[in-house]
Structure formats: C-alpha cells, structure tokens
C-alpha angles and dihedrals in degrees: 000000000000125000094250092053090050090050091051093050091047091052091048092049093047092040091230114180122213132196120218131190122240090246091054092050092050092047091051092053092045091049091050091051095044094048093039092233128162121245090255094050091049093049090052093046093053097034094243109160097224134030088210087071088062091052089062093044091049093050092049092044094055094041090054092045090052092049091051092050090055095041118109110229109232105175093177090064096050112108123199 
C-alpha cells in the first residue's frame, strides 16, 4: 500500500478535517480532467481523504464554469 493511501486511511480513521483554497480545488479538478483520472485516483494523488469531497468540488466547478459562460461581460459595471 502506498504512502498516500495510508495517509488517506489514517485521516479517515482519525476524522481529520482539512481546509482547501478555491484555487487548489479548481486545480485539482482541472488536473483530474487533464489526466483523465478517476475521483479515487485523484484523491490519492493529492492526499484528499475522501473521493466524495471531489464530487462536490467537481459539481461546483462545472456549475460555476457554466454560469461564467452565460454571463454577459459588463466592464463598466465592475467596481474595484
């Protein structure tokens, strides 16, 4: 059993919670898509304790991408 798999099982057993940035979540989903990996393979690669976490990230990623595709760009209304 590889080190990442052991780490994942230890986190599941100990119920350790992790916090991930939005950029990290997006990069994980993009990596999974680019490399054509399964949710489980991606979770192991990144040391994420549960592949079900990636299901949520993937759903949000594609929902947000779809919203941005349909969004009208109104630069005059953007406030910094």
